[in-house]
C-alpha positions, 0 to 999 in steps of 0.5 A: 504500458508497452514498456511494461509488456516488454519487461514482462516478456523479457523478465518473466511474470514478476510484473503480474500479481504474485501467486504466493499468499502472505504467510500466516501472522505476517509481519510486514516491514515497509522500508524506504526513504523519505517518501516512505517516511511521509507515512502515506502509502505505508498507512494506506498499505497497513489499512488495506492489509488489516481491514480489506484482506480478511486477515487481521492477524497481520502486523505492520511496521514502517521503516522510512528514513529521509534522504536514504539510499539502499546503502544506508538501509543495508547498514542499519538493516540487521540492527533496526529490523531486530525490534520487529522481526519481519517475515515480509518486507517491501523496499522502495529505493532509487529516488536518491540513488539516482543522484538527481542527474542523468543515468550513468552505468556507474549509478546503475552499478552502485544501485545494483550492488547496494540493493543486492546487499539489502536483499541478502541482509533481508534473507539473513534476518529471516524475511521470507517474502520480499516485494522489491519496489522500483523507485517512483517518478518525479512530477513532469511539471514540478520537478526542477533540478534537471529536466524531469524527462531525463530523471524519469529516464534514470529512474526507469533504468533503476526500475529495470535493475530492481526487476532483474534483482527480484527475478534473480532472487525469486521475489516479487516486484512492484513497478511503482515507477510505471504505475505513477508515470502512466497515471500521471500522464492520464491525470494531467491530460484530463485535469491539467498540468498543475495537477501534481502527482509526485508532489509540489517539490516534484519528488514527494507525492501528494496523497494521490501519488501515494495511493498509486504507490500503495497500489503497486505494492499491494499488487506485488504482495499478490492480493487478489482484491476480492473484498466480498460479494453480496447476492441479493435474491428478490424472490429467494434467499440472499447470500454473502461471501466470507467476511460479510454475515447477513444479520437480517433480510427481507424482499429488497433489503439485506443487512450485514455485519462485515469484518472485511471492509472496502478501502475508503477514499476521501471526497474531493474528485480533483485535488491532488491532496485527495486520494480519490482524485487519481482513481479514474486514471488507475486500476486500484478499484478494479484490481484491489477493491472489488465489493460486488453486489449482484441482484437476482429476480428483478422484474423491471428494467432498472432499480434504485440501490441505497447503501447507507445515505446514498442512492443510485439508479442502475439498469437490470443488466448492470445489477444482474452482472454485478456492480462494484459498490466501492466504485459506484458510491462516494460515501459508504457505511465504512467511511467512519470506521476506516477514518478511525483506523487510518488515524490510529495507524498514523499515530503508530507509524509516527511513533515508529519513525521516532523510535527507529531514527532517534533511538534504535539506530543510535543504540548501535553507537553504544554497543562498543561502549557497553562491551564488558559493562554488564550494567550498561549492556542491560540498560540498553536492552531494557530501553530497547524492550521498553520501546518495542513494548510501546510500539506493541501498545500502539499496534494493539490500539490499531487492531482494536479498531477492526470491528464488524461494520453493520450496514444495509443495502436496499433495492427498489 
């Protein structure tokens, strides 16, 4: 935390949420190495962007590539992004750029040079907003190539370079490294050293670590985290914010149709394969997942709130100040719809990996062979179009999952 505050002092406000909103009809490219290709934090990000922001007109494409360094993406950037034409991008490089050794000035210089190529290339293809992500972290128990403290020090240097480049380029920054380091220390202190945050291989995070990565990038995109607010008036008219339409109400009960959803988590509070398990050690819900219920007109010192199939008791003061439903309720009426959306996103992103790695990138090698051969050139163009059409079909299927969820809250 002290290091983050120092970096903010030295380099400005990029560590805070960006002020600029995403452009209308944003097309978001999520770019990175094998950690991105795991399709976990990218899946969480896409679900959040489509379901939790109230702006379902966005489209997302995952461009992860295992083993890649910033130089690798710089080489394929123009070719690969041409199938999606993004105007927003997030980048996450540095894990491989650090070469799995202690930091040296040569490592830093090479990373900086190649990240500059990436940022220049993104600008040249029309990307308006970039969130420059730092590399993540390695697990303090399970990373074994060298002392994990030595490699995390290396990654922290690369993080500082990424922050510097983001500020120089007037772009946003996602401190993935510090987000993971801080939460990992707290989680291991509470749950034991065997609780992995950066994966059992020390590098590729479990779902808990990927939620931390998504958190860093979503904050970098400048999202304010206000899912919605419901004000239940026990002696008058209840109200709800945009994205939550009241369809029925009576004293102590309100039914809503919500097109803006809270982010939903799985159930296990202790497993690294549960994204819920990391929540006590980070600020995801507080910063990005505020779905607030305020109750007015209470005459007793406490009341029972039922939402879906779950009930909890709260004090009058808590309810008058507002409770975060996303925090207080383990299961929500949105869980089934959210799982359906996540599954559809997973299928789409799996196709995107196959499309980019097995076809689109490889087409570059055919360009020279196709020179002067109109039939060959046309065949390559037809194949590229077929692939983009198929990806668009997957994307349409994802967007078709975004429907209003009906749910009822009662206060007794």
